[in-house]
N, C-alpha and C positions, 0 to 999 in steps of 0.2 A: 585702602578704604577711604571713602569720602563721604561726609555727611554734613548736615546744617544744624545749627542751633541758634536759639533766640537769647540775647544777652538779658540777664536778670540781676537784681541786687542780691548780694550775699549777706551773711550774717556778721561779717567783720572779723571773723576769727582766723581767716587765712593769713592775715598779717602777722599775728602772734605765732602761729605753728611754722610758717615759712622761715621765720627768724630765729626759731630754736636751733642752737649750734649743731647738734648731730644731724638734723634734717638738712640744714643749709649746707654743711660739709659734704654730705652724701650727694646732694644735688649738684654741687660745684664739681665734685669728682666725676660723676657719672654723665652729667649733661654738658660740662664745659663752661657753665656760666653760673653767676651768683644770682639767685632768683630775686626779683622784685618782692618787697615785703607786702604781698597781697595776692589774691587770686581773682581771676575773672570767672564769673559763673555764667554757664549757659544751660538752657533747658532744651533737651533734644527729643523728648517724647518717646524715648526707648532706652533700654538698659544697654549702654555702649559696651560694657565690659563682657557681655555674653558673646560678642563678636570679635573679641581680641584675645590672642593666645600668647603673642610675643611681647610681654611686658616685663619690667624689672621691679625689684621689691627692696624696700628699706624695711628691715625687720624691727620688731618691738625692741625698746631700749629703756634703760633708766638713765635719767639726767637730773642732777641736783635732788636726789632722793625721791624722784617721781617717775611713775611709769608713763611712757608714751607708746602709742600703738604704731604698728607698721603702716606703710603706705605702698601702694603699687602705682606705677607710672609708665607712661609711654610717650616717646617724642612725637610731636605733630608739627604741622605748619598751619597757621591760622591766616585767613584772608578776609578782608572786609568788603563791602559792596563796591569800593573804589578800586579794588584789585591790589591794595597794599597788603603785603604779607610779612609774617615774622615767625620764626621758629619758637616752639615752647613745648610744654609737656602737659598732658592731662594727669592729674594726681587724684587718687582715690584713697583716702585714709580709711583704715579698718573701722574706725569709730567716726561716725559722722551724723549730722542732723539732716543731711539732704536726702531726698529720694533718689532712687536709681537712675532717673531720668535727667538729673542735675549733674553737670560735670564741672569741676574746678580746674582751671588752667593757669599754670605758672609760665613765666618767661623772665628774660633779663630786664625787661622794661615794663612800665605801667601800660598794660594793654589797652585799657580804656582811652588813655591819652594818645598813645602812639597810633592806634588804628581809628581814633576819633569815634568812639562807640558811645552809645547811650542805651538805656534800657529798651528792650523790645527791637533793637537792631538784629539783623540776621547775619551770622558769619558762617564762612565755609571752613571746615576743619578736615585735614587730611593726615593720615599717619605718615610719619617720617622715619620708617624703619629701613 
């Protein structure tokens, strides 16, 4: 499956959550990389997850006496308008402030810098299953 999304600003919370040890360790183990502390947010205009069946899940957990909610994720390849691409994953926390048409993407690098992205740029996203 291939689709397009428009780069938008996030709320700044991705950096915090990606850095929480149990999330970070699960991503390292299952994706093979340490995620950059932050997410790239894109608006797709549709609910991506209604079209995806083959995804993985990090279950709810407690850490430092606090409850954290699960996350589903799926590997992808992201490509900018210049044809530069990189592997990453779309992550969907159970608890989020985003609408269903906004996707959060993680990768080993700062995607905005690596892909030279700014708000309103259009990127191509393709499942990497």
